[in-house]
MDTraj code that builds the backbone (N, CA, C; nanometers):
import mdtraj as md
import numpy as np

residues = "MET GLU LYS LEU VAL ASN LEU MET THR GLU LYS ASN HIS TYR LEU GLU LYS PHE TYR SER LEU ASN ALA GLU GLU LEU VAL ASN PHE GLY ASP GLY ASN PHE GLU ASN VAL GLU SER PHE TYR ARG ALA ARG ASP LYS ILE LEU ASP LEU ILE ARG THR ILE ASP GLU MET ILE ASP THR GLU ALA LYS GLN THR PRO ALA PRO LEU GLY ALA ASN VAL LYS ALA ALA VAL GLU LYS LEU LEU GLY GLN LYS ASP GLU TRP VAL THR ALA ILE LEU SER GLN ASP LEU GLN VAL LEU SER TRP ILE GLU LYS GLU LYS SER ASN ILE ILE LYS GLU LEU GLN THR ILE GLY LYS ASN LYS LYS ALA ILE GLY GLY TYR HIS SER GLY GLY ARG ALA ILE SER LYS TYR ASP GLU GLU ALA".split()
xyz = np.array([
    [0.0815, -0.1197, 0.0000],
    [0.0000, 0.0000, 0.0000],
    [0.0862, 0.1265, 0.0000],
    [0.1960, 0.1183, 0.0679],
    [0.2868, 0.2333, 0.0711],
    [0.3433, 0.2605, -0.0670],
    [0.3685, 0.1537, -0.1418],
    [0.4223, 0.1701, -0.2767],
    [0.3223, 0.2441, -0.3661],
    [0.1957, 0.2133, -0.3506],
    [0.0923, 0.2802, -0.4289],
    [0.0928, 0.4306, -0.4005],
    [0.0988, 0.4670, -0.2741],
    [0.1030, 0.6085, -0.2355],
    [0.2287, 0.6748, -0.2898],
    [0.3412, 0.6056, -0.2824],
    [0.4670, 0.6608, -0.3341],
    [0.4607, 0.6832, -0.4852],
    [0.4018, 0.5878, -0.5572],
    [0.3894, 0.6020, -0.7024],
    [0.2984, 0.7192, -0.7384],
    [0.1898, 0.7339, -0.6652],
    [0.0984, 0.8445, -0.6919],
    [0.1659, 0.9781, -0.6611],
    [0.2460, 0.9813, -0.5558],
    [0.3215, 1.1018, -0.5217],
    [0.4208, 1.1349, -0.6324],
    [0.4872, 1.0319, -0.6840],
    [0.5834, 1.0515, -0.7923],
    [0.5139, 1.1031, -0.9188],
    [0.3973, 1.0494, -0.9478],
    [0.3223, 1.0954, -1.0654],
    [0.2885, 1.2431, -1.0506],
    [0.2415, 1.2828, -0.9334],
    [0.2087, 1.4243, -0.9112],
    [0.3327, 1.5124, -0.9240],
    [0.4474, 1.4587, -0.8830],
    [0.5729, 1.5321, -0.8975],
    [0.6004, 1.5604, -1.0459],
    [0.5821, 1.4602, -1.1306],
    [0.6072, 1.4794, -1.2734],
    [0.5004, 1.5678, -1.3384],
    [0.3790, 1.5629, -1.2883],
    [0.2773, 1.6555, -1.3384],
    [0.3158, 1.7994, -1.3043],
    [0.3716, 1.8187, -1.1854],
    [0.4181, 1.9514, -1.1460],
    [0.5337, 1.9965, -1.2357],
    [0.6246, 1.9054, -1.2684],
    [0.7357, 1.9392, -1.3591],
    [0.6819, 1.9786, -1.4964],
    [0.5824, 1.9053, -1.5428],
    [0.5204, 1.9340, -1.6717],
    [0.4596, 2.0738, -1.6696],
    [0.3898, 2.1051, -1.5622],
    [0.3286, 2.2360, -1.5456],
    [0.4359, 2.3459, -1.5471],
    [0.5439, 2.3236, -1.4744],
    [0.6522, 2.4226, -1.4678],
    [0.7170, 2.4428, -1.6038],
    [0.7380, 2.3347, -1.6764],
    [0.7948, 2.3432, -1.8108],
    [0.7048, 2.4277, -1.9006],
    [0.5747, 2.4016, -1.8955],
    [0.4796, 2.4816, -1.9741],
    [0.4863, 2.6283, -1.9347],
    [0.4886, 2.6541, -1.8041],
    [0.4884, 2.7927, -1.7554],
    [0.6104, 2.8684, -1.8068],
    [0.7262, 2.8048, -1.8022],
    [0.8489, 2.8689, -1.8517],
    [0.8389, 2.8996, -2.0004],
    [0.7888, 2.8050, -2.0754],
    [0.7836, 2.8254, -2.2203],
    [0.6746, 2.9251, -2.2588],
    [0.5678, 2.9326, -2.1819],
    [0.4642, 3.0316, -2.2100],
    [0.5190, 3.1733, -2.1981],
    [0.6120, 3.1946, -2.1060],
    [0.6765, 3.3257, -2.0939],
    [0.7525, 3.3561, -2.2227],
    [0.8260, 3.2573, -2.2732],
    [0.8996, 3.2759, -2.3994],
    [0.8043, 3.3058, -2.5148],
    [0.6955, 3.2299, -2.5232],
    [0.5996, 3.2519, -2.6310],
    [0.5403, 3.3924, -2.6221],
    [0.5123, 3.4367, -2.5001],
    [0.4582, 3.5709, -2.4797],
    [0.5537, 3.6793, -2.5271],
    [0.6852, 3.6480, -2.5195],
    [0.7876, 3.7418, -2.5661],
    [0.8155, 3.7266, -2.7153],
    [0.7417, 3.6383, -2.7817],
    [0.7626, 3.6165, -2.9245],
    [0.8805, 3.5262, -2.9546],
    [0.9307, 3.4553, -2.8544],
    [1.0452, 3.3665, -2.8713],
    [0.9960, 3.2224, -2.8869],
    [1.0088, 3.1697, -3.0071],
    [0.9643, 3.0341, -3.0372],
    [1.0821, 2.9441, -3.0756],
    [1.2029, 2.9857, -3.0406],
    [1.3230, 2.9113, -3.0790],
    [1.3311, 2.7737, -3.0137],
    [1.2697, 2.7570, -2.8974],
    [1.2825, 2.6308, -2.8228],
    [1.1633, 2.5374, -2.8394],
    [1.0808, 2.5597, -2.9392],
    [0.9586, 2.4805, -2.9541],
    [0.9898, 2.3312, -2.9640],
    [1.0881, 2.2951, -3.0443],
    [1.1194, 2.1535, -3.0620],
    [1.1689, 2.0899, -2.9329],
    [1.2621, 2.1550, -2.8649],
    [1.3127, 2.0990, -2.7392],
    [1.2039, 2.0992, -2.6328],
    [1.1164, 2.1990, -2.6363],
    [1.0027, 2.2051, -2.5450],
    [0.9138, 2.0824, -2.5630],
    [0.8793, 2.0505, -2.6861],
    [0.7941, 1.9341, -2.7110],
    [0.8652, 1.8028, -2.6784],
    [0.9936, 1.7958, -2.7025],
    [1.0686, 1.6738, -2.6656],
    [1.0679, 1.6541, -2.5142],
    [1.0900, 1.7621, -2.4401],
    [1.0894, 1.7531, -2.2937],
    [0.9510, 1.7120, -2.2432],
    [0.8481, 1.7674, -2.3037],
    [0.7106, 1.7299, -2.2649],
    [0.6867, 1.5823, -2.2915],
    [0.7306, 1.5348, -2.4081],
    [0.7109, 1.3935, -2.4413],
    [0.7828, 1.3019, -2.3429],
    [0.9020, 1.3394, -2.3015],
    [0.9759, 1.2586, -2.2041],
    [0.9010, 1.2505, -2.0715],
    [0.8495, 1.3639, -2.0270],
    [0.7749, 1.3645, -1.9016],
    [0.6474, 1.2810, -1.9157],
    [0.5787, 1.2939, -2.0283],
    [0.4577, 1.2148, -2.0503],
    [0.4887, 1.0654, -2.0542],
    [0.6014, 1.0284, -2.1120],
    [0.6421, 0.8875, -2.1122],
    [0.6640, 0.8375, -1.9696],
    [0.7286, 0.9191, -1.8867],
    [0.7491, 0.8822, -1.7464],
    [0.6149, 0.8670, -1.6749],
    [0.5244, 0.9570, -1.6997],
    [0.3926, 0.9503, -1.6361],
    [0.3180, 0.8248, -1.6805],
    [0.3265, 0.7908, -1.8087],
    [0.2618, 0.6675, -1.8579],
    [0.3189, 0.5444, -1.7883],
    [0.4501, 0.5431, -1.7731],
    [0.5155, 0.4308, -1.7045],
    [0.4689, 0.4220, -1.5594],
    [0.4629, 0.5346, -1.4935],
    [0.4167, 0.5368, -1.3539],
    [0.2706, 0.4923, -1.3466],
    [0.1878, 0.5356, -1.4426],
    [0.0479, 0.4922, -1.4454],
    [0.0371, 0.3401, -1.4551],
    [0.1214, 0.2798, -1.5391],
    [0.1210, 0.1335, -1.5512],
    [0.1600, 0.0681, -1.4188],
    [0.2588, 0.1267, -1.3536],
    [0.3024, 0.0737, -1.2243],
    [0.1918, 0.0908, -1.1192],
    [0.1206, 0.2027, -1.1241],
    [0.0090, 0.2259, -1.0319],
    [-0.1001, 0.1223, -1.0555],
    [-0.1325, 0.0963, -1.1816],
    [-0.2344, -0.0040, -1.2138],
    [-0.1952, -0.1411, -1.1593],
    [-0.0714, -0.1780, -1.1824],
    [-0.0228, -0.3072, -1.1343],
    [-0.0294, -0.3140, -0.9820],
    [0.0165, -0.2089, -0.9180],
    [0.0174, -0.2059, -0.7710],
    [-0.1253, -0.2051, -0.7157],
    [-0.2150, -0.1326, -0.7802],
    [-0.3540, -0.1258, -0.7335],
    [-0.4206, -0.2628, -0.7410],
    [-0.3883, -0.3387, -0.8446],
    [-0.4455, -0.4734, -0.8582],
    [-0.3929, -0.5675, -0.7504],
    [-0.2719, -0.5419, -0.7041],
    [-0.2096, -0.6284, -0.6041],
    [-0.2404, -0.5840, -0.4607],
    [-0.2952, -0.4640, -0.4468],
    [-0.3246, -0.4109, -0.3140],
    [-0.4556, -0.4721, -0.2643],
    [-0.4499, -0.5328, -0.1453],
    [-0.5723, -0.5944, -0.0933],
    [-0.6757, -0.4881, -0.0541],
    [-0.8009, -0.5204, -0.0805],
    [-0.9091, -0.4302, -0.0401],
    [-0.9600, -0.4780, 0.0954],
    [-1.0120, -0.3987, 0.1767],
    [-1.0253, -0.2546, 0.1697],
    [-0.8974, -0.1866, 0.2176],
    [-0.8819, -0.0628, 0.1763],
    [-0.7671, 0.0157, 0.2189],
    [-0.7903, 0.0662, 0.3610],
    [-0.6814, 0.0827, 0.4334],
    [-0.6917, 0.1410, 0.5665],
    [-0.7314, 0.2872, 0.5566],
    [-0.7810, 0.3425, 0.6633],
    [-0.8291, 0.4813, 0.6635],
    [-0.7181, 0.5788, 0.6260],
    [-0.5972, 0.5573, 0.6779],
    [-0.4855, 0.6472, 0.6469],
    [-0.4466, 0.6399, 0.5003],
    [-0.4405, 0.5195, 0.4484],
    [-0.4036, 0.5012, 0.3074],
    [-0.5131, 0.5594, 0.2185],
    [-0.6371, 0.5333, 0.2525],
    [-0.7491, 0.5849, 0.1737],
    [-0.7461, 0.7378, 0.1718],
    [-0.7215, 0.7990, 0.2844],
    [-0.7145, 0.9453, 0.2919],
    [-0.5988, 0.9982, 0.2080],
    [-0.4839, 0.9311, 0.2147],
    [-0.3672, 0.9731, 0.1362],
    [-0.3952, 0.9610, -0.0132],
    [-0.4583, 0.8507, -0.0532],
    [-0.4905, 0.8282, -0.1949],
    [-0.5895, 0.9341, -0.2435],
    [-0.6906, 0.9629, -0.1656],
    [-0.7885, 1.0642, -0.2049],
    [-0.7231, 1.2020, -0.2185],
    [-0.6347, 1.2340, -0.1255],
    [-0.5643, 1.3624, -0.1325],
    [-0.4783, 1.3699, -0.2586],
    [-0.4057, 1.2618, -0.2870],
    [-0.3197, 1.2586, -0.4053],
    [-0.4019, 1.2657, -0.5335],
    [-0.5166, 1.1996, -0.5358],
    [-0.6029, 1.2066, -0.6537],
    [-0.6561, 1.3491, -0.6732],
    [-0.6882, 1.4160, -0.5654],
    [-0.7323, 1.5550, -0.5743],
    [-0.6228, 1.6447, -0.6290],
    [-0.4995, 1.6237, -0.5811],
    [-0.3861, 1.7024, -0.6309],
    [-0.3634, 1.6742, -0.7787],
    [-0.3729, 1.5474, -0.8155],
    [-0.3548, 1.5101, -0.9566],
    [-0.4575, 1.5819, -1.0435],
    [-0.5822, 1.5822, -0.9983],
    [-0.6870, 1.6502, -1.0753],
    [-0.6585, 1.7995, -1.0901],
    [-0.6076, 1.8621, -0.9854],
    [-0.5730, 2.0037, -0.9913],
    [-0.4608, 2.0280, -1.0921],
    [-0.3577, 1.9427, -1.0899],
    [-0.2474, 1.9582, -1.1856],
    [-0.2975, 1.9398, -1.3278],
    [-0.3794, 1.8381, -1.3493],
    [-0.4282, 1.8098, -1.4849],
    [-0.5131, 1.9262, -1.5362],
    [-0.5986, 1.9803, -1.4516],
    [-0.6809, 2.0945, -1.4919],
    [-0.5930, 2.2148, -1.5273],
    [-0.4926, 2.2420, -1.4450],
    [-0.4015, 2.3544, -1.4707],
    [-0.3229, 2.3325, -1.5995],
    [-0.2781, 2.2099, -1.6219],
    [-0.2014, 2.1775, -1.7428],
    [-0.2884, 2.1929, -1.8673],
    [-0.4130, 2.1487, -1.8600],
    [-0.5028, 2.1639, -1.9748],
    [-0.5232, 2.3117, -2.0085],
    [-0.5350, 2.3933, -1.9078],
    [-0.5477, 2.5378, -1.9301],
    [-0.4223, 2.5927, -1.9976],
    [-0.3063, 2.5495, -1.9491],
    [-0.1803, 2.5937, -2.0108],
    [-0.1714, 2.5473, -2.1555],
    [-0.2110, 2.4238, -2.1808],
    [-0.2018, 2.3708, -2.3167],
    [-0.2872, 2.4522, -2.4137],
    [-0.4011, 2.5002, -2.3670],
    [-0.4821, 2.5868, -2.4528],
    [-0.4071, 2.7159, -2.4844],
    [-0.3348, 2.7688, -2.3871],
    [-0.2549, 2.8892, -2.4101],
    [-0.1400, 2.8591, -2.5060],
    [-0.0746, 2.7451, -2.4869],
    [0.0357, 2.7053, -2.5759],
    [-0.0152, 2.6961, -2.7188],
    [-0.1263, 2.6274, -2.7373],
    [-0.1821, 2.6119, -2.8718],
    [-0.2210, 2.7477, -2.9309],
    [-0.2747, 2.8357, -2.8487],
    [-0.3126, 2.9687, -2.8957],
    [-0.1907, 3.0467, -2.9428],
    [-0.0819, 3.0470, -2.8634],
    [0.0403, 3.1184, -2.9023],
    [0.0985, 3.0605, -3.0307],
    [0.1015, 2.9294, -3.0406],
    [0.1590, 2.8656, -3.1596],
    [0.0731, 2.8952, -3.2814],
    [-0.0583, 2.8932, -3.2661],
    [-0.1472, 2.9242, -3.3779],
    [-0.1289, 3.0688, -3.4235],
    [-0.1143, 3.1624, -3.3288],
    [-0.0905, 3.3026, -3.3644],
    [0.0405, 3.3174, -3.4405],
    [0.1453, 3.2503, -3.3919],
    [0.2756, 3.2596, -3.4589],
    [0.2684, 3.1969, -3.5979],
    [0.1974, 3.0868, -3.6085],
    [0.1800, 3.0217, -3.7386],
    [0.1098, 3.1171, -3.8361],
    [0.0063, 3.1852, -3.7890],
    [-0.0647, 3.2820, -3.8735],
    [0.0274, 3.3957, -3.9150],
    [0.1079, 3.4437, -3.8213],
    [0.2024, 3.5507, -3.8536],
    [0.3026, 3.5066, -3.9592],
    [0.3519, 3.3850, -3.9482],
    [0.4487, 3.3325, -4.0455],
    [0.3835, 3.3206, -4.1822],
    [0.2604, 3.2717, -4.1868],
    [0.1900, 3.2577, -4.3145],
    [0.1709, 3.3947, -4.3791],
    [0.1300, 3.4940, -4.2998],
    [0.1133, 3.6305, -4.3536],
    [0.2454, 3.6842, -4.4059],
    [0.3518, 3.6604, -4.3288],
    [0.4841, 3.7082, -4.3703],
    [0.5272, 3.6421, -4.5006],
    [0.5047, 3.5138, -4.5126],
    [0.5408, 3.4436, -4.6359],
    [0.4586, 3.4929, -4.7546],
    [0.3316, 3.5216, -4.7316],
    [0.2479, 3.5756, -4.8398],
    [0.2983, 3.7125, -4.8827],
    [0.3367, 3.7954, -4.7866],
    [0.3905, 3.9277, -4.8177],
    [0.5203, 3.9161, -4.8961],
    [0.6065, 3.8264, -4.8540],
    [0.7336, 3.8052, -4.9244],
    [0.7068, 3.7597, -5.0670],
    [0.6103, 3.6673, -5.0832],
    [0.5759, 3.6198, -5.2175],
    [0.5258, 3.7313, -5.3060],
    [0.4416, 3.8187, -5.2508],
    [0.3903, 3.9325, -5.3290],
    [0.5030, 4.0286, -5.3647],
    [0.5927, 4.0517, -5.2687],
    [0.7052, 4.1423, -5.2946],
    [0.7980, 4.0856, -5.4010],
    [0.8242, 3.9565, -5.3962],
    [0.9102, 3.8953, -5.4984],
    [0.8462, 3.9075, -5.6356],
    [0.7155, 3.8893, -5.6408],
    [0.6454, 3.8986, -5.7681],
    [0.6529, 4.0418, -5.8208],
    [0.6343, 4.1375, -5.7323],
    [0.6410, 4.2786, -5.7730],
    [0.7812, 4.3148, -5.8190],
    [0.8813, 4.2694, -5.7453],
    [1.0204, 4.2970, -5.7821],
    [1.0539, 4.2290, -5.9141],
    [1.0045, 4.1071, -5.9325],
    [1.0282, 4.0363, -6.0587],
    [0.9663, 4.1096, -6.1756],
    [0.8462, 4.1646, -6.1547],
    [0.7815, 4.2431, -6.2597],
    [0.8576, 4.3705, -6.2887],
    [0.9099, 4.4333, -6.1871],
    [0.9878, 4.5561, -6.2035],
    [1.1143, 4.5278, -6.2829],
    [1.1826, 4.4171, -6.2446],
    [1.3057, 4.3833, -6.3166],
    [1.2792, 4.3481, -6.4619],
    [1.1775, 4.2725, -6.4883],
    [1.1516, 4.2361, -6.6278],
    [1.1092, 4.3590, -6.7078],
    [1.0366, 4.4519, -6.6417],
    [1.0003, 4.5769, -6.7083],
    [1.1229, 4.6595, -6.7381],
    [1.2178, 4.6611, -6.6485],
    [1.3420, 4.7368, -6.6666],
    [1.4207, 4.6816, -6.7835],
    [1.4209, 4.5490, -6.7955],
    [1.4926, 4.4875, -6.9073],
    [1.4239, 4.5205, -7.0391],
    [1.2945, 4.5239, -7.0386],
    [1.2204, 4.5535, -7.1617],
    [1.2480, 4.6959, -7.2072],
    [1.2516, 4.7894, -7.1151],
    [1.2809, 4.9280, -7.1502],
    [1.4216, 4.9373, -7.2054],
    [1.5126, 4.8695, -7.1432],
    [1.6512, 4.8727, -7.1867],
    [1.6630, 4.8149, -7.3279],
    [1.5919, 4.7109, -7.3556],
    [1.5928, 4.6482, -7.4868],
    [1.5390, 4.7447, -7.5916],
    [1.4299, 4.8117, -7.5610],
    [1.3725, 4.9070, -7.6557],
    [1.4629, 5.0276, -7.6771],
    [1.5300, 5.0697, -7.5710],
    [1.6207, 5.1833, -7.5840],
    [1.7337, 5.1508, -7.6794],
    [1.7823, 5.0262, -7.6744],
    [1.8928, 4.9867, -7.7597],
    [1.8493, 4.9838, -7.9064],
    [1.7233, 4.9442, -7.9306],
    [1.6749, 4.9360, -8.0691],
    [1.6489, 5.0755, -8.1253],
    [1.6163, 5.1689, -8.0424],
    [1.5834, 5.3031, -8.0897],
    [1.7071, 5.3772, -8.1221],
])
top = md.Topology()
chain = top.add_chain()
for i, resn in enumerate(residues, 1):
    res = top.add_residue(resn, chain, resSeq=i)
    for name in ("N", "CA", "C"):
        top.add_atom(name, md.element.get_by_symbol(name[0]), res)
traj = md.Trajectory(xyz[None], top)
């Protein structure tokens, strides 16, 4: 039973790390800094992999834990489940912010690329027009 409580505590620890990682990167996104997006997602994936592994261990331990749980263990488990729910809710809120910042940056990049494309087309037209004038000047 103690192992179950320890595993749940460890899971909450990694949820807190996940939350902190998001919080740090949200500050960067707010500043318009998206240079660490790839490493940010890799770090998130590593933490999620650890959480999945811990979840499997919790499932295994829960199946092996005799019922009913003692009052102290039950209280500890309920408290840890409440903390887990709080972390998950906070993380989901952060993820919506992360997605919003990334979507805004994606839109900005698309607009910038469209502007560059229009400018290249205009410059290309100007250059070809310049060559045409030069050609006519030579014939005259």
